[in-house]
C-alpha positions in Angstrom: 34.1 130.6 -18.3 34.5 129.7 -14.6 32.3 127.0 -13.3 31.1 127.6 -9.5 30.4 124.3 -7.6 28.4 123.9 -4.3 31.5 122.6 -2.5 34.2 125.6 -3.1 35.2 126.5 -0.4 37.2 129.5 -2.4 36.2 132.5 -0.2 34.0 135.5 -2.0 36.1 138.4 -3.5 36.5 141.0 -0.9 33.4 143.8 -1.0 33.9 147.2 0.5 34.5 147.8 3.8 30.7 149.2 5.4 30.1 152.7 6.9 29.0 150.8 9.7 29.1 147.4 10.7 27.1 145.7 13.4 27.9 142.1 15.1 24.7 140.7 16.8 24.1 137.7 19.0 22.3 134.8 18.2 18.8 136.1 17.4 15.8 134.3 14.9 15.7 136.4 11.9 18.5 138.3 11.0 16.8 141.6 12.9 15.8 140.3 15.4 11.9 142.1 15.1 10.1 138.3 15.4 8.0 136.3 16.9 5.6 137.5 19.1 6.6 140.2 21.4 9.6 142.2 20.0 12.3 143.5 21.9 12.7 147.0 21.9 16.1 147.7 21.6 16.5 145.6 18.3 13.5 148.2 17.3 15.3 150.9 17.8 18.3 149.4 16.1 17.0 148.3 13.0 15.5 152.1 12.7 18.7 152.9 13.9 20.0 151.1 10.5 17.6 152.7 8.3 18.5 156.5 9.0 21.7 155.7 8.3 20.8 153.9 5.0 18.7 157.3 4.5 21.7 159.0 4.9 24.2 157.4 2.1 25.6 155.0 5.0 26.2 151.7 3.6 25.4 149.8 7.0 25.7 146.0 7.5 24.5 143.6 10.0 25.6 140.2 11.0 25.2 137.5 13.0 28.0 134.3 13.0 25.6 131.8 12.0 24.9 133.3 9.5 28.3 135.7 8.3 30.8 134.1 10.5 33.7 135.2 8.0 32.8 138.9 8.4 34.0 137.9 12.4 36.4 136.7 11.4 37.6 138.8 9.1 37.6 142.2 12.3 40.5 141.3 14.6 38.7 143.0 17.3 36.0 141.9 16.8 37.2 138.6 17.6 39.2 139.4 20.3 36.2 141.1 22.3 34.4 137.5 21.4 37.2 135.9 22.5 37.7 137.7 26.2 33.8 138.4 26.8 32.0 135.4 24.9 28.4 136.5 24.3 28.1 139.1 26.8 30.3 141.4 23.7 27.4 141.0 21.2 26.6 143.4 20.2 29.8 144.9 18.4 29.5 148.1 16.6 32.8 148.6 14.6 32.3 151.7 12.4 35.3 152.2 8.9 36.5 148.8 10.3 37.4 150.3 14.2 35.3 149.0 17.0 33.5 151.9 18.9 31.1 150.1 20.9 30.7 146.6 22.4 27.9 144.9 25.0 25.1 146.7 23.9 23.6 149.0 20.2 25.1 152.6 19.7 22.5 155.6 19.5 22.4 157.8 16.7 24.8 160.0 18.3 27.5 157.4 19.0 27.7 156.7 15.7 27.8 159.9 14.4 30.4 160.7 16.8 32.4 158.1 15.6 31.9 159.0 12.1 33.7 162.5 12.3 36.9 160.8 14.1 36.9 158.1 11.3 37.9 159.1 7.9 36.1 157.3 4.7 
């Protein structure tokens, strides 16, 4: 039986790649849907995520502070962040391929990208 240490720096075992990965800018919570004034763009993005998951797609959202390995693990995402800093975010990848940077995608953009990227 193996033990787990709080100081273990071994990276976690790789997981299956998400169909859609959204690399968010820093926000106060995981969806940005908090506080007294909710940003309509973030509300639309949350609805997009729910819609895609309902279609059986695996959708992940990452923030740099809470999931830095997700950013580091995608070379194109890191290239965009290094080149454009926070202006690059949000970044959306479909099956590992970046399809949009600097804004959240629409359902149509995701569907078009899913058609062109093999599962």
